[in-house]
PADREN-428035 format. One line per 8 residues: number of its first residue (from 0); for each residue x, y, z of C-alpha. Coordinates in Angstrom, 1 decimal. Example, Ala and Ser with C-alpha at 12.3 -4.5 7.8 and 13.67 -1.06 7.14 Angstrom:
2
0 = 12.3:-4.5:7.8 | 13.7:-1.1:7.1
This chain:
840
0 = 107.9:99.8:63.1 | 110.3:100.3:60.2 | 109.5:102.7:57.5 | 110.4:103.4:54.1 | 112.5:106.6:53.0 | 111.8:107.0:49.2 | 113.8:109.9:47.3 | 111.5:109.8:44.1
8 = 109.6:112.9:42.9 | 106.9:111.1:41.3 | 106.1:108.8:44.1 | 102.5:108.0:44.7 | 101.7:109.8:47.6 | 103.1:112.6:46.2 | 100.6:113.0:43.8 | 97.8:112.2:45.8
16 = 98.8:114.8:48.5 | 97.7:114.8:51.8 | 94.0:115.8:52.1 | 93.4:115.3:56.1 | 95.5:116.1:58.7 | 94.7:113.1:61.0 | 95.8:110.9:57.8 | 99.1:109.9:59.6
24 = 100.2:107.2:57.3 | 101.0:109.5:54.7 | 103.2:112.2:57.0 | 104.8:109.4:58.3 | 105.3:106.9:54.7 | 106.1:110.2:52.7 | 108.6:112.7:52.7 | 107.6:114.4:49.6
32 = 106.4:117.5:52.0 | 109.9:117.8:53.0 | 111.5:118.3:49.2 | 108.3:120.4:48.5 | 109.3:122.7:51.2 | 112.5:122.8:49.8 | 111.4:123.8:46.2 | 109.3:126.5:47.3
40 = 112.2:128.0:49.6 | 114.8:127.6:46.2 | 116.1:124.5:47.0 | 114.7:122.9:43.9 | 118.0:122.2:42.4 | 118.9:120.1:45.4 | 116.3:118.3:45.1 | 117.2:117.4:41.7
48 = 120.6:116.5:42.5 | 119.5:114.6:45.1 | 117.2:112.7:42.2 | 119.7:111.8:40.1 | 122.3:110.7:43.2 | 119.7:108.0:43.8 | 120.0:107.4:39.8 | 123.0:106.8:40.4
56 = 123.3:104.5:43.5 | 120.6:102.6:41.6 | 122.8:102.1:39.0 | 125.4:100.3:41.3 | 123.0:97.5:42.0 | 124.5:96.5:45.6 | 123.4:99.1:48.4 | 119.5:99.4:48.4
64 = 119.8:103.1:49.5 | 116.1:103.6:48.9 | 115.0:101.0:50.6 | 116.8:102.4:54.0 | 114.7:101.5:57.0 | 114.9:102.5:60.9 | 113.0:101.7:63.6 | 114.3:103.3:66.2
72 = 114.0:106.9:63.8 | 112.5:108.7:67.2 | 115.5:108.0:69.1 | 117.8:108.8:66.0 | 116.1:112.0:65.5 | 116.5:113.1:68.7 | 120.0:112.2:68.8 | 120.6:113.9:65.6
80 = 118.9:117.2:66.6 | 121.1:117.6:69.5 | 124.3:116.9:67.7 | 124.0:119.6:66.0 | 124.3:122.5:68.6 | 127.1:120.5:70.4 | 130.4:121.1:69.8 | 132.2:118.7:67.0
88 = 134.6:117.2:69.5 | 132.0:116.3:71.8 | 130.2:115.0:69.3 | 132.3:112.8:68.0 | 132.5:110.9:70.7 | 129.4:110.3:71.5 | 129.0:108.7:68.0 | 131.4:108.0:65.4
96 = 129.5:109.1:62.4 | 129.4:111.9:63.4 | 133.0:112.8:63.3 | 132.8:112.2:59.5 | 132.5:116.1:57.5 | 129.9:114.9:55.6 | 129.0:116.2:52.3 | 126.0:118.7:51.4
104 = 124.1:115.7:49.4 | 124.7:113.5:52.6 | 123.6:115.9:55.0 | 120.6:116.0:52.5 | 119.7:112.4:52.8 | 119.9:112.6:56.4 | 117.2:115.2:56.8 | 115.0:112.9:55.0
112 = 115.4:110.1:57.0 | 112.1:109.9:58.9 | 113.7:110.9:62.4 | 114.6:114.2:60.3 | 111.2:114.9:58.9 | 108.9:113.9:61.2 | 108.5:117.1:63.0 | 108.8:119.8:60.5
120 = 106.1:117.7:58.8 | 104.0:118.4:62.0 | 104.8:122.2:61.8 | 104.0:122.3:58.2 | 100.4:120.7:58.6 | 99.8:123.0:61.6 | 100.2:125.9:59.2 | 98.5:124.2:56.9
128 = 95.5:123.0:58.6 | 95.3:125.6:61.1 | 92.1:127.3:59.4 | 90.7:123.8:58.6 | 90.8:122.5:61.9 | 89.2:125.8:63.7 | 86.3:125.9:61.2 | 85.8:122.4:62.5
136 = 86.0:123.1:66.4 | 83.3:125.5:65.0 | 81.1:122.8:63.3 | 80.8:120.7:66.2 | 80.7:123.4:69.2 | 83.5:121.3:71.1 | 86.9:120.8:71.3 | 88.1:117.1:70.3
144 = 90.6:115.6:72.7 | 93.8:115.1:71.8 | 93.6:111.6:71.7 | 91.6:111.7:68.8 | 94.3:113.6:66.9 | 97.2:111.5:65.3 | 101.1:112.1:66.2 | 101.0:114.5:63.0
152 = 98.3:116.8:63.5 | 99.4:117.5:66.9 | 101.5:121.2:67.9 | 104.8:120.4:67.4 | 108.2:122.4:68.9 | 109.5:122.0:65.5 | 108.0:125.5:64.5 | 108.9:127.1:67.5
160 = 112.2:128.3:67.0 | 114.1:125.2:66.8 | 115.0:125.4:63.2 | 118.2:123.7:62.8 | 118.7:125.6:59.5 | 118.1:129.2:60.3 | 116.5:130.4:57.4 | 113.3:131.4:59.2
168 = 113.0:135.2:60.1 | 111.7:136.9:63.5 | 108.4:137.9:61.8 | 108.0:133.9:60.8 | 108.9:132.4:64.0 | 107.0:134.9:66.1 | 104.0:133.8:64.1 | 104.6:130.0:64.4
176 = 104.5:130.8:68.1 | 101.5:132.4:68.2 | 99.6:129.5:66.0 | 101.1:127.3:68.6 | 99.5:129.4:71.3 | 96.2:129.6:70.1 | 96.4:125.9:69.0 | 97.0:125.4:72.9
184 = 94.7:127.5:73.9 | 91.9:125.5:72.0 | 92.6:122.9:73.9 | 91.1:121.3:77.0 | 93.0:121.7:80.2 | 93.7:118.0:80.6 | 95.3:117.8:77.1 | 97.3:121.3:77.5
192 = 98.9:120.1:80.2 | 99.7:116.8:78.7 | 101.5:118.4:75.4 | 103.5:120.8:77.8 | 105.3:118.1:79.2 | 105.3:116.0:76.0 | 107.6:118.9:74.4 | 111.3:118.5:75.0
200 = 111.6:122.5:76.2 | 113.2:123.9:79.3 | 110.9:124.7:82.1 | 111.3:128.7:81.1 | 109.8:128.1:77.9 | 106.6:125.9:78.9 | 106.1:128.4:82.0 | 105.9:130.9:79.1
208 = 103.3:129.0:77.2 | 101.3:128.1:79.1 | 100.8:131.8:80.9 | 100.3:133.1:77.1 | 97.5:130.5:76.7 | 96.0:131.6:79.9 | 96.0:135.0:79.3 | 94.4:134.6:76.1
216 = 91.8:132.5:77.3 | 90.9:134.8:80.6 | 90.5:137.3:77.8 | 88.1:135.4:75.6 | 86.4:134.5:78.9 | 86.3:138.2:79.9 | 84.9:139.4:76.5 | 82.3:136.6:76.0
224 = 79.4:136.3:79.0 | 79.3:132.5:80.2 | 75.2:131.8:80.5 | 74.6:131.3:84.7 | 74.0:127.3:83.6 | 77.4:126.7:82.0 | 78.9:128.6:84.6 | 77.0:126.2:87.8
232 = 77.8:123.1:85.8 | 81.4:124.4:85.0 | 81.8:124.7:89.2 | 80.2:121.4:90.0 | 82.6:119.6:87.7 | 85.6:120.9:89.1 | 84.0:120.1:92.6 | 83.2:116.7:92.0
240 = 87.0:116.3:90.5 | 88.4:118.0:93.5 | 86.6:115.7:95.6 | 87.3:113.0:93.8 | 91.6:113.4:94.0 | 90.9:114.2:98.1 | 89.2:111.2:98.1 | 92.0:108.9:96.4
248 = 95.0:110.7:98.2 | 92.9:110.2:101.4 | 93.2:106.6:100.7 | 96.1:106.6:99.3 | 97.1:108.4:102.8 | 95.8:104.8:104.2 | 98.2:102.3:103.5 | 99.9:100.5:106.1
256 = 103.6:102.1:106.7 | 103.7:104.0:103.6 | 105.6:106.7:104.7 | 108.4:104.3:106.8 | 108.8:102.4:103.7 | 109.9:105.2:101.1 | 112.5:106.3:103.8 | 113.8:102.7:103.8
264 = 114.0:102.6:99.9 | 115.4:106.3:99.7 | 118.2:105.0:102.3 | 118.7:101.4:101.2 | 117.7:100.3:98.0 | 115.5:98.5:97.0 | 117.2:95.1:98.5 | 116.5:96.4:101.9
272 = 113.1:97.6:101.2 | 111.8:93.9:99.4 | 112.4:92.3:103.1 | 110.0:95.1:104.8 | 107.6:94.5:101.7 | 107.5:90.9:102.5 | 106.7:91.4:106.4 | 104.1:93.4:105.3
280 = 102.6:90.5:102.9 | 103.0:88.2:105.9 | 101.1:90.3:108.1 | 98.3:90.3:105.6 | 98.1:86.3:105.2 | 98.3:86.0:108.9 | 95.7:88.8:109.1 | 93.3:87.0:106.9
288 = 93.6:83.8:108.5 | 93.1:85.2:112.0 | 89.5:86.7:110.8 | 88.9:83.4:109.3 | 89.2:81.7:112.4 | 88.3:83.7:114.8 | 84.9:84.5:112.9 | 84.0:80.7:112.6
296 = 86.2:79.1:115.5 | 87.2:81.3:118.4 | 83.9:83.5:118.5 | 81.1:80.7:119.0 | 83.4:78.5:120.8 | 84.1:81.8:123.3 | 80.4:82.4:123.1 | 79.9:78.8:124.3
304 = 82.2:77.8:126.5 | 82.6:74.2:127.5 | 82.2:72.6:130.8 | 85.7:72.7:132.7 | 87.3:70.1:134.9 | 86.0:70.2:138.3 | 89.4:71.6:139.5 | 89.0:74.2:137.3
312 = 91.5:76.1:135.5 | 94.9:77.0:136.8 | 95.8:80.2:138.2 | 97.7:82.9:136.3 | 101.2:82.7:137.5 | 103.4:84.8:134.6 | 105.4:81.7:133.1 | 102.9:81.0:131.1
320 = 104.0:84.0:128.6 | 106.8:82.1:128.0 | 106.2:78.4:128.4 | 102.5:78.4:127.1 | 101.2:76.1:129.6 | 99.0:76.5:132.7 | 96.6:79.3:132.4 | 96.2:79.1:128.8
328 = 96.1:75.2:128.6 | 92.2:75.1:129.2 | 91.2:78.5:126.5 | 90.4:79.3:122.9 | 94.1:79.4:122.3 | 94.3:75.9:122.2 | 92.9:72.3:120.5 | 91.7:71.3:123.1
336 = 89.7:73.3:124.8 | 87.1:73.3:121.6 | 83.7:71.0:122.0 | 82.8:67.9:119.8 | 79.2:68.8:120.7 | 76.5:70.7:118.1 | 76.3:73.8:119.6 | 72.7:74.7:120.3
344 = 71.0:78.4:121.1 | 67.0:78.3:121.8 | 64.3:80.5:121.8 | 61.5:79.9:123.4 | 57.9:81.5:122.9 | 57.5:83.1:125.8 | 60.7:85.3:124.8 | 63.2:83.6:127.3
352 = 66.2:82.3:125.4 | 68.0:78.8:126.6 | 71.9:78.0:125.9 | 72.6:74.2:125.7 | 75.4:72.2:124.2 | 74.1:69.1:123.8 | 74.9:66.6:121.2 | 71.1:65.9:119.5
360 = 67.9:68.0:120.0 | 65.6:65.6:121.9 | 66.6:68.1:124.8 | 64.1:70.7:123.6 | 60.3:70.7:123.2 | 58.1:71.9:120.2 | 57.5:74.8:121.4 | 61.4:76.4:120.7
368 = 63.5:76.8:118.0 | 66.9:76.0:117.2 | 69.5:77.0:116.0 | 72.7:74.7:116.1 | 76.4:75.0:114.8 | 78.5:72.3:114.6 | 81.7:72.6:115.8 | 83.4:69.3:114.1
376 = 82.6:70.2:110.9 | 83.6:73.7:111.6 | 86.7:73.3:112.9 | 87.5:71.0:109.7 | 86.4:72.7:107.6 | 87.2:75.9:108.8 | 91.1:74.9:108.4 | 90.5:73.5:104.9
384 = 89.2:76.4:103.4 | 91.6:78.6:104.7 | 94.3:76.8:103.4 | 92.3:76.7:100.2 | 91.9:80.3:99.9 | 95.8:80.9:101.3 | 97.4:78.5:99.0 | 94.7:80.4:96.0
392 = 96.5:84.1:97.1 | 99.8:83.0:96.7 | 99.9:81.0:93.4 | 98.4:84.4:92.0 | 100.9:86.3:93.6 | 103.5:84.4:92.7 | 102.1:84.6:88.7 | 102.2:87.8:89.0
400 = 105.0:88.8:90.6 | 106.8:86.7:87.5 | 104.9:88.7:85.2 | 106.2:91.8:87.1 | 109.8:91.1:87.4 | 111.0:88.8:85.5 | 110.9:91.3:82.2 | 113.3:92.8:79.7
408 = 114.1:96.1:81.1 | 117.5:97.5:79.9 | 119.5:99.6:82.6 | 120.2:102.6:79.9 | 116.4:102.7:79.0 | 115.5:102.7:82.6 | 118.2:105.1:84.0 | 116.9:107.6:81.1
416 = 113.3:107.6:82.2 | 114.5:107.6:86.0 | 116.5:110.6:85.3 | 114.2:112.5:83.5 | 110.5:111.4:84.0 | 110.7:110.6:87.5 | 110.6:113.5:89.8 | 106.7:114.4:90.6
424 = 106.1:118.2:90.5 | 103.1:118.3:93.1 | 105.4:117.3:95.6 | 105.6:120.9:97.7 | 106.5:119.5:101.3 | 109.9:120.2:102.1 | 110.1:116.5:103.7 | 108.2:114.5:101.0
432 = 111.1:116.4:98.3 | 113.9:115.3:100.3 | 112.4:111.7:100.7 | 111.8:111.5:96.9 | 115.6:113.2:95.7 | 117.0:110.5:97.9 | 114.9:107.8:96.4 | 115.7:108.6:93.0
440 = 119.1:109.0:94.1 | 119.5:105.7:95.4 | 117.7:103.9:92.4 | 120.1:105.9:90.1 | 123.3:104.3:91.7 | 121.7:101.0:91.5 | 120.9:101.3:87.8 | 124.5:102.8:86.9
448 = 125.6:100.0:89.4 | 124.2:98.0:86.4 | 125.6:100.1:83.5 | 129.1:100.2:85.1 | 129.1:96.3:85.5 | 131.8:94.7:83.6 | 132.5:91.0:83.5 | 136.3:90.4:83.6
456 = 137.5:87.2:81.6 | 140.1:84.9:83.6 | 141.8:82.9:83.2 | 142.0:79.3:83.6 | 144.0:78.9:86.8 | 141.6:81.2:88.4 | 138.8:79.4:87.2 | 140.1:76.4:89.0
464 = 140.8:78.5:92.0 | 137.6:79.8:92.3 | 135.6:76.4:91.6 | 138.0:74.8:94.5 | 136.9:78.1:96.8 | 133.4:78.0:96.1 | 133.1:73.6:96.6 | 135.0:74.6:99.6
472 = 132.6:77.0:101.0 | 129.7:74.8:100.4 | 131.2:71.6:101.8 | 131.8:73.4:104.7 | 127.6:75.0:104.5 | 126.8:71.6:103.6 | 128.2:69.6:106.1 | 127.8:72.1:108.7
480 = 123.9:72.2:108.2 | 124.2:68.0:107.9 | 125.2:68.6:111.8 | 123.2:70.9:113.1 | 119.7:68.6:111.4 | 121.4:65.4:113.3 | 122.5:67.4:116.6 | 118.4:68.8:116.8
488 = 117.2:65.1:116.0 | 119.2:63.9:118.6 | 118.5:66.6:121.5 | 114.8:66.0:120.4 | 115.3:62.5:121.4 | 117.0:63.1:124.8 | 114.5:65.7:125.2 | 111.6:62.6:124.6
496 = 113.6:60.4:126.9 | 113.7:62.9:129.4 | 109.9:63.7:129.4 | 109.0:60.5:130.0 | 111.6:59.8:132.9 | 110.3:62.8:134.9 | 106.5:61.0:134.0 | 107.2:58.1:135.8
504 = 109.5:59.6:138.7 | 107.8:60.6:141.9 | 109.5:63.7:143.0 | 108.2:66.1:140.8 | 109.3:70.0:140.6 | 106.7:72.3:138.3 | 109.0:74.8:137.5 | 111.9:72.8:136.8
512 = 109.5:70.8:134.2 | 107.9:74.0:132.3 | 112.2:75.3:132.2 | 113.2:71.8:130.2 | 110.1:72.8:127.9 | 112.2:75.7:126.5 | 115.3:74.2:126.3 | 114.9:72.5:122.7
520 = 113.8:75.5:121.9 | 115.9:77.8:122.9 | 119.2:75.1:121.1 | 116.9:75.5:117.7 | 116.9:79.2:117.7 | 120.3:79.6:118.9 | 121.2:77.0:116.1 | 119.5:79.5:113.7
528 = 121.5:82.4:115.1 | 125.2:81.3:115.2 | 124.9:79.5:111.8 | 124.2:81.8:109.1 | 127.6:84.1:110.6 | 129.4:80.8:109.4 | 127.5:81.4:105.6 | 128.4:84.6:105.7
536 = 132.4:83.5:106.7 | 132.2:81.4:103.8 | 130.5:83.8:101.1 | 133.2:86.2:102.6 | 136.0:83.5:101.6 | 134.2:83.2:97.9 | 134.1:86.6:97.1 | 131.0:87.0:94.7
544 = 131.4:90.1:92.6 | 127.6:90.7:92.4 | 126.0:91.3:95.4 | 122.7:89.8:94.0 | 124.0:87.0:93.5 | 125.6:86.8:97.4 | 122.5:87.2:98.8 | 120.6:84.4:96.6
552 = 123.3:81.9:97.8 | 122.9:82.8:101.0 | 119.6:82.2:100.6 | 119.8:79.3:99.4 | 121.9:78.3:101.9 | 119.7:79.2:104.9 | 117.0:77.9:103.0 | 118.5:74.6:103.6
560 = 119.2:74.7:107.3 | 115.9:75.9:108.0 | 114.5:73.3:105.9 | 116.2:70.8:107.5 | 115.5:71.6:111.0 | 112.0:72.0:110.2 | 111.8:68.4:109.0 | 113.6:67.1:112.3
568 = 111.0:68.9:114.5 | 108.5:67.7:112.1 | 109.0:64.6:112.5 | 109.5:64.8:116.0 | 105.8:66.5:116.8 | 104.2:64.4:114.4 | 106.3:60.6:114.3 | 106.8:60.7:118.4
576 = 104.5:62.5:120.6 | 101.0:60.7:118.8 | 103.0:57.3:119.1 | 104.2:57.7:122.9 | 101.3:59.5:124.5 | 100.7:57.2:126.8 | 104.2:56.8:128.5 | 104.3:60.9:128.4
584 = 100.8:60.6:130.0 | 99.7:63.6:127.5 | 95.9:63.4:127.8 | 95.9:65.5:124.8 | 98.9:65.4:122.5 | 97.3:68.4:120.4 | 97.5:70.9:123.1 | 101.3:69.9:123.5
592 = 102.5:70.4:120.2 | 100.6:73.4:120.2 | 102.4:74.8:122.9 | 105.9:73.2:121.4 | 104.9:75.2:118.1 | 103.6:78.5:120.8 | 107.4:78.4:122.4 | 109.2:78.0:119.3
600 = 107.5:80.9:117.6 | 108.2:82.8:120.8 | 111.8:82.1:120.9 | 112.6:82.8:117.5 | 111.3:86.2:118.0 | 113.3:86.8:121.4 | 116.7:85.8:119.2 | 115.7:87.6:116.3
608 = 115.8:91.2:118.7 | 118.8:89.8:120.9 | 120.3:89.3:117.8 | 118.9:93.2:116.8 | 120.4:93.9:120.0 | 123.8:92.6:119.7 | 124.4:92.1:116.3 | 123.5:95.6:115.6
616 = 123.4:98.1:117.8 | 126.6:96.8:120.3 | 128.4:96.2:117.2 | 127.9:99.5:116.0 | 128.9:101.2:119.2 | 131.9:98.6:119.4 | 133.1:99.9:116.2 | 132.8:103.7:116.6
624 = 133.8:103.9:120.2 | 136.6:101.6:120.4 | 138.0:100.6:116.8 | 137.2:104.1:115.9 | 135.6:103.8:112.3 | 132.6:104.4:110.6 | 132.1:101.4:109.4 | 128.6:100.2:110.3
632 = 127.0:96.9:109.7 | 125.1:96.2:106.4 | 121.6:94.7:106.8 | 121.5:90.8:106.1 | 118.8:90.5:103.8 | 118.8:86.6:103.2 | 118.9:85.4:107.1 | 116.1:88.5:108.0
640 = 114.0:86.9:105.3 | 114.6:83.1:106.1 | 113.8:84.1:109.7 | 110.6:85.6:108.4 | 109.7:82.4:106.3 | 110.7:79.9:109.3 | 108.5:82.0:111.6 | 105.5:81.5:109.3
648 = 106.0:77.8:108.3 | 105.6:77.8:112.5 | 102.4:79.7:112.3 | 101.0:77.4:109.5 | 101.7:74.6:111.3 | 100.4:75.5:114.7 | 96.9:77.1:112.6 | 95.5:73.4:113.3
656 = 96.7:72.7:117.4 | 96.8:76.6:118.1 | 93.8:78.4:116.4 | 95.0:81.6:117.8 | 98.6:81.3:116.7 | 98.0:83.5:113.5 | 96.9:86.5:115.9 | 100.4:86.1:118.4
664 = 102.0:85.9:114.8 | 100.4:89.6:113.8 | 101.8:90.9:117.2 | 105.0:89.3:116.3 | 105.3:90.9:112.6 | 104.1:94.3:113.8 | 106.6:95.0:116.8 | 109.4:93.3:114.1
672 = 109.1:95.7:111.7 | 109.2:98.9:114.2 | 112.3:97.1:115.9 | 114.2:96.4:112.6 | 113.3:99.4:110.7 | 114.7:101.5:114.4 | 118.1:99.4:114.2 | 118.2:99.7:110.2
680 = 117.8:103.4:110.6 | 120.2:103.5:114.0 | 122.9:101.2:113.3 | 123.3:99.8:109.5 | 124.8:101.2:106.3 | 123.2:101.1:102.7 | 124.9:98.4:100.6 | 128.6:99.4:99.6
688 = 128.0:97.9:96.2 | 124.0:99.2:95.6 | 122.4:96.6:93.6 | 118.5:96.6:91.9 | 116.6:93.9:93.8 | 114.2:93.3:90.5 | 113.1:89.7:91.6 | 113.6:89.4:95.1
696 = 110.0:90.0:95.9 | 109.4:86.8:93.5 | 111.9:84.7:94.9 | 110.5:85.6:98.3 | 106.5:84.7:97.3 | 108.3:81.1:95.5 | 110.3:80.4:98.7 | 107.1:80.8:100.9
704 = 104.6:79.0:99.1 | 106.7:75.9:97.7 | 108.9:75.1:101.0 | 107.2:76.4:103.6 | 103.0:76.5:102.7 | 103.5:73.2:100.6 | 105.7:71.5:103.9 | 102.6:73.1:106.2
712 = 100.0:71.8:103.7 | 101.2:68.4:103.9 | 101.7:68.0:107.8 | 98.5:69.5:108.4 | 96.9:67.1:105.9 | 98.6:64.2:107.3 | 97.6:65.1:110.6 | 94.1:65.1:109.3
720 = 93.7:62.1:107.3 | 96.4:59.9:109.3 | 96.7:60.5:113.0 | 94.5:59.8:115.8 | 93.2:62.7:117.7 | 93.1:62.3:121.2 | 89.5:60.5:123.1 | 89.4:62.9:125.9
728 = 89.9:66.6:124.1 | 88.8:68.5:121.3 | 86.2:68.5:118.6 | 87.1:65.2:117.2 | 87.6:63.0:120.1 | 86.0:59.4:119.5 | 86.9:59.2:116.1 | 89.6:57.4:114.6
736 = 90.4:60.8:112.2 | 89.7:64.3:111.9 | 88.8:63.7:108.3 | 85.5:61.1:109.3 | 83.9:64.2:111.0 | 82.7:65.3:107.7 | 82.1:61.8:106.4 | 79.4:61.6:109.5
744 = 77.9:64.7:108.5 | 77.3:63.8:105.4 | 76.1:60.3:105.9 | 73.5:62.3:108.7 | 72.2:64.6:106.0 | 71.4:61.9:103.7 | 69.9:60.0:106.9 | 67.5:63.4:107.3
752 = 66.9:64.1:103.6 | 67.3:61.8:100.9 | 66.9:64.6:98.3 | 70.5:65.3:99.1 | 72.2:61.6:98.5 | 74.1:64.1:95.5 | 76.3:65.6:97.9 | 77.3:62.0:99.8
760 = 78.5:61.0:95.9 | 80.4:64.5:96.2 | 82.0:64.3:99.4 | 83.3:60.7:99.0 | 85.0:61.2:95.1 | 86.0:64.6:95.5 | 86.8:65.0:99.4 | 87.6:61.4:100.3
768 = 88.9:60.9:97.4 | 92.9:62.0:97.8 | 93.0:61.7:93.7 | 91.0:64.9:93.7 | 93.5:66.7:95.9 | 96.5:65.7:93.8 | 94.9:67.1:90.1 | 93.9:70.4:92.0
776 = 97.4:70.3:92.9 | 98.9:69.3:89.5 | 96.4:72.0:88.1 | 98.3:74.9:89.8 | 101.4:73.5:89.3 | 100.6:73.5:85.5 | 99.0:76.9:85.8 | 102.0:78.4:87.5
784 = 104.4:76.9:84.9 | 102.7:77.5:81.9 | 102.8:81.4:83.0 | 106.7:80.8:84.0 | 106.9:79.7:80.5 | 105.1:82.4:78.4 | 106.5:85.3:80.6 | 110.1:83.5:79.3
792 = 108.8:83.4:75.6 | 108.1:87.1:75.8 | 111.5:87.8:77.2 | 112.7:85.9:74.6 | 110.8:87.8:71.8 | 111.9:91.2:73.7 | 115.4:90.2:73.0 | 115.3:89.0:69.8
800 = 113.4:92.2:69.1 | 115.8:94.5:71.0 | 118.8:93.1:68.7 | 116.9:93.6:65.7 | 116.7:97.2:66.6 | 120.0:97.1:67.3 | 121.2:95.9:64.0 | 118.6:98.3:61.7
808 = 120.8:100.8:63.6 | 124.4:99.5:61.9 | 122.9:98.7:58.8 | 121.6:102.5:59.0 | 124.9:103.7:59.8 | 126.7:101.2:57.7 | 124.6:102.9:54.8 | 125.4:106.4:55.8
816 = 128.8:105.6:55.3 | 128.5:103.7:52.2 | 126.7:106.6:50.6 | 129.5:109.1:51.6 | 132.1:106.9:50.3 | 130.2:106.7:46.7 | 129.9:110.4:47.1 | 133.2:111.0:47.6
824 = 134.2:108.6:44.8 | 132.3:111.0:42.6 | 133.6:113.8:43.6 | 137.0:112.7:43.3 | 136.7:111.6:39.8 | 136.4:115.4:37.9 | 139.2:116.4:39.9 | 141.2:113.5:38.7
832 = 140.1:114.1:35.1 | 140.7:118.1:35.2 | 144.5:116.9:36.9 | 144.9:115.2:33.7 | 143.8:117.6:31.6 | 146.2:120.5:32.8 | 149.1:117.8:32.9 | 148.7:117.2:29.5
């Protein structure tokens, strides 16, 4: 906050004095202590001259020097103290105000500013209130924490050999040093360490101060006998603290992929790191889905397997790993395996147990106790609750990411913090030191790239040319995306008709039929592999100046491709297949859709591995061996992230039809992490233009929430509410929609117990009524919108405050320059009078 510099010797604060070392406001608002020090050292005449200069400035009536304020006095003071020790030419390059040769009066005014007097006031307070603080500690018999003291009462280095005027003698310097060491010795260990860290001294000086304080502390301990109880208490506290720190360190080491992520961040920067962090986030989402669905669906059905058909389960041939049919069709992997009956477990009085799967309780006598599990209801509510909790987690993650990334952080300030405060001195292992140095070096490169980035002004012809190039590139990308979507649509229709013809034909080849099932996934995966290369060529033609802008544009184009392809596929799975289930001779169309999603997910993983092999590894070998170049490919963040989002959308779509699809997605993500990480370290190079990806994680979470999760939720909800399930398989057989299972359960509860009629009312108005779902979704969107608006308002306020601080600094420079010009006029006027008298 701004402070007022007052040059009046008769100010109220001067008369009142400072009665306590904790009176920080008195120290910060009044600078008469400095004038008093100058008076004691023979500077009274200078103070009077300064007061006379103030009266002359007040008579001018134009510049109010007495109300000079400086919100950034700490920074100004630190810079001025450094300038005094530097050569004049270097100081002049850093600040234009230093280039002037100020007069003694102007220098005294500058020395009276808040940024110059706070440190000296601290030194004076240490000398003045040393005895009082020692008496206070003796009375309380305990050492207060440093947080209980104001900034003005803390030990200061201003009194320790860093005075700029050079008037202190050697004996005074040693006495101040001894007082500082005594003050440090009387602090607690944590406060002492914190104080030494805060001192802007060299490591050698800090080590010397710490050594002297420890020596005095050891002498005091050796000279005084500590009671046994106090010593035991001291050892117990130390042991408990070390155990707690060891436990925290152990928990920190259990974090997944901690060391590999640090290596990626150190060598390739935060942009590539954001991809692996996003992959880790998707892994946790799928782990949550797998645990919920496995506990409430897969495990109960595996314990109570349904009766299979007379022909039994098909033998395992190995081709099922690619197609997902055959042996896997009659397993807990797919929707059709789950029963629509009540799973009951009976316990008789004679100790024998009997497992039954019946639809009612008539098969058990009164001497047995029954435990029932409604599988249709569990299937419906497990999928619904899992999606609802996932939605809450996504919204919370997105809101939190908005607050963390969209903030005002100047690159200059971050650069100073990263350069002086980022090293952890507790790291002693050679590998950890190397890893930390690489990480800090990469982050410094990113910050320096932002600082040195300059916006070049272009002429009108250059702008028109760039606009034409951008328009042509976007036309190529949009046209190719529409063409690919139409190609997927017509090819899926062709494969649908081909499947119908195969059902009607008498000559059937099982191998060709299963191979034809892979045609559509292979074509779609091939499009997803090749078309991003066209997008990269268009981006190369556009020649973006900022790498981050180029990444965001590539993400937008890849997202457009993935959304259009998934939209066509959803229409194929939910529009064609359920309608033509009779012509396709499908007894369970849900199994067919689940198998399609399994094949798409598997083909996406295979083509990703092929792209890693041919696009990165072989290209590196070709470049090094044939082209004789050391240039390596750069990791494509946009394409790889959209592949993750595409795969996760397939996993969310397939949860209803393939409950074990999250487990397959977990296995895929684990393999993908190590494959991508190994290829990155071996085949790729860091971006030639480093950039700081401060908002990429927020954009990834947003894209995961709205196009991916929202689209999957709409498709799953439409399937549950509108499409008729199969009549011969699955937990919802015999029902018009999957949604009726909950309605039947509520009606049965109301029939058995009339007191639960309120539950039927709540189900009809909260679950059956789509208005409640729309209101819930609207509330989520409103929360996200208001949170983003609050963050945006905070950014605007911070930017305005930073602009105000900059303006205050400019006002300060202007007032100092004005003060110097007035003083020069005052000095030149007597010279002119004397010259005129001499001429006369």
